[in-house]
N, C-alpha and C positions, 0 to 999 in steps of 0.2 A: 401550705397547700391544703391541709385538711379543712381549714377555716373556709376557704373559697369553695371547696368541693361540697362541704356541708351546706353552705349558703345557697349554692345552686340547687342542691338536692331538695332543700327546704322550700325554695321558690316553686319548683315543679310540683311538689306534693301539695302545698297550700293552694295553688291554682286549681289543682285537680279536686281538692275538697270543696273549694268555693263553687266550682261548676257542678258539683254533685249534690251538695246540700243547699238547695235553692228555696225551700219552703220558708214561710215567715211565721211558723208556729213557735210557741215557746220552747218546745222540744228541739226544734231545728236551731234556734238561737242558742240554746244551752250546749247543743253538740258543737256548734261552731265556736262558742266561747272558749272551750277547752282545746279543741282540735286545731284552731288557728292561732293559739297563744304561742308566745316565744318558746322555742324548744330546740334541742340540739340536733334532732333528726339523725341520730347515729344509726338506728336500725334501717332507716331508708337509705342512708349513705352506704351501708354494707350491701344492700340489694343492688344499688347502682354500681358500686365499685367492682363487685364480683360478676355482675351481669353484663358489664360493658363489652366484653369480648365473647359473649355467648351468642352465637349466630342463630340459635333456636328461638331467641326472644327478641321481639320488636321493641323499639323504644316505648311504645304505648303500653305493652305488657309489663315492661320493667316498671313503668310509672304506676300501673295498677297494683302490682305486687308491693311496691314501696309504700304506696298510700294505704293499702290494706293493712300492712303490719303496723303503720303508725296509728291508724284508727284503733286497732286492737290494743296497742299500748296505751293510748289515751283513755280508752274505756277502763282499763285496769287502774289507772291513776285516779280517775273520778271515784271509783268504788273504793279504792284504797284510802282515800282521804275522808271517807264518810265517818260520821260520829261512831258508828258501830265498829269501825276498823281503827284507823290511826287518829281520826278526829283532828285533822290538820286544817289550818285556816289560810294557807298561802301556798300557791303552786304556780310555777312558770311565771313568776313576777306579778301575779294578780291573786285576788281572792279565789279560794277553791270553789268548785262548781256548786256545791251544796250551800255555801255561804251566799253566793250570788243569786241562785235560783231556788233554793230550798232543797231539802233532802229528797222529797218526792220526785221533783223534776230532774235532779242529778242522777238518781237511780235510773230513771227512764232514759235520760240522755246517754248514760253508759251502756244500757241495754241496746239502744238504737245504734250506737257506734259499733258495738260488737257484731250486730247483724249486718251492718253496712260493710264491714271489712270482708265478709264472705261474698256479699252481693257484688262488690266491685270486681272480685276475681271471676265470679260466675258470668258476669255480663261483658267481660273483656272480649272483644271481637277477634283478636289475633291468637289467643290461646286455644289449643284444641281441647277436646273433652278429657283426654288423659292427663294433660298438663293441669287443667283446672282441678280435677280430682286429687292429683298429687299435692297441689298447692294447698287446697282446702284441708286435705288429710293432715299435712304437716302443721298447718296453722292451728287446727282444732286440737291436735294431740299435744301441742306445746302449751295450750291455754286451758285445757280441760281438767278433769278431776285427777289426772295423773301427771299434770304439768303445773302451770302457774297457780291454779286454784289450790292444788295440794301444797305448793310452796307457801301460799298465804295461810293455809291451815297450820303448817309448821311454824310460821311466823307468829301466829296467834298463840299457839301452844308454848312458844318460847317465853311468853310473858310471865307464865306461872310455873313453868317446869325447869328443872336443872338440865342444861344441855351441854354437849361436848363438841369437839371440833368437827367430827364427822356429821353431826346433826346440822351444824351451821353450813357446812359444805353442801350437803344435800338440799337444804332450804334455799341457799343462794342459787344453786343450779336450777331448781324447779321454778323459783319465783322470778328469776331474771334470765338465767342462762339459756333456757329452752327456747324462749322467744327470740333471743339473739341467734341461737343456732338455726332457727327457721329463717331468719333474715339472710344468713349466709347461704343456706341451702336454696333459697329463692333465686339467687344469682346463677345457680347451676341447673335450674329447672329445664327439663327437656334434653339435657346433655347425657351422654353415656360416660359414666365415671367408674374407674376401676376401684377395687376394694381398698387399696392403699391410699388413694386420694380421698376416698370417703372417710377413712380413718383420720387422715390429716385434717380434713374439714371439720370433723367432729371435735378433735382435740383443740384445734384453733378456736372454734366457737366456744367451747367450754372454758378455755383459758380466758378469753376476753370477757365472757359472761361473769366469771368469778372476779376478774379484775375490775369490771364496771361496777359491780356491787360493793366490793371492798372500797373502791375510790368514793362511792356514794357515802359509805359509812364514815370515811375520813372527813369528807366535806360536811357531813351532818354535825360533826364535833368541832372540827378545826377550820371550817370554811367561812365565807362571808355571805350573809343572807342576801345582800344586794347582788352578789355575783351568781349565786346558785338559784336565786329566784324562789326560794321556799324557806319555811321556818327551820331554824336550827334545833338540834337536840330533840328531834322527834322520837328517836329510839329510846333515849333516856326517859323522856316523858311517859312513854308507853311500856317501859321496862322490857324493850326488845333486846335480844341477844345478838351479838355479832363477833367477828374475830377480834376486834379491839377490846371488847369486853372480856373475851376469853384469854387472849394472848398478850395484850398490851400493845402499845403503839409500835415499838421497835420490831418485834417479831412479825406483826402484821405487815409492816413496810417490807420486810424481807420476803414474806409470802407474796406480796404484790409484785416484787421484782421477779420472783421465780415464775409467776403466771405470765408476766410480760415476756420473759425469755422463752418460755415454752410456746407462747403464741407465735413469736417470730420464727422459732425453729420449725414449727409446722407450716407456717405461711410460706416459708422458703421452698417447701416441698410442693406447694400448690401453685404458686405464681412467683415470678421474679420481680424485684424492685424496678428493674428497667421496663418491664412490660406493664406493671400496674403500680406506679408510685402512689396513687391515691389510697390504696388499701394499707400500704405501709405507714403513710402519714396518719391515716385514720386509726390504725392500731396504736401508734404512739400517743395520739390524742386521748384515746380511751384511758390509758394508764397515767397520763400526766396532766390531764385537764384540771382546771381550777373552778369549774362550774358544772 
């Protein structure tokens, strides 16, 4: 079920991107090159799955929010692949943006996607001013100097510094988990949520964020380049630290199982399987995926 659901989510988001980036400039082409490339669309899927029963959000607004978060994610990948960062050559089954268009245009394309992610929310006709402010506030805080950017800073520092388990956990949460947390929160935009549900949402999002990153680390070492669509052993090449480096394969697998169990435990407090089978299937996919 997760495969069909993500496929449908991806189709909606790609059509939205195509209708939004219509210029024929080199920057527009570079933006589309990465944004329209083959991807899992897990963040968009989270928005759609949690937002499908939210009566405060129209289908158009859900699409705007899902597209916004995918554009923000794509910007981060373009910049993450740059020579000054991970210096990767392969992403989403094709050459990385800076290999295809040059480092200068790749930087600009990432900058433009970053701006466009906010613009799509701001220009949505169905969201009211308060909802737009809350969405942009959540997105900006998850990606700024106290969010994803700080996570990237820690990732860089891990190349040359000795790190422990708590350092890696913080790095993963900031680099990956906070944006996933925002994707989940987008599904509840405009709804009144009690404090316990807010706590369950936070714990669920944090668990799948950690699980997503740990699974990425496994695939980087033990995966198939054809399946995951990017170069293997990137962390080893750049001397990046992760749980596998610190704990070994078996203990990291045990940690992944615990995050999965915790995610499902909190999810059961948010929504039932009968009411929302898509989010349960998507949760399992995050922890068991092979790409």
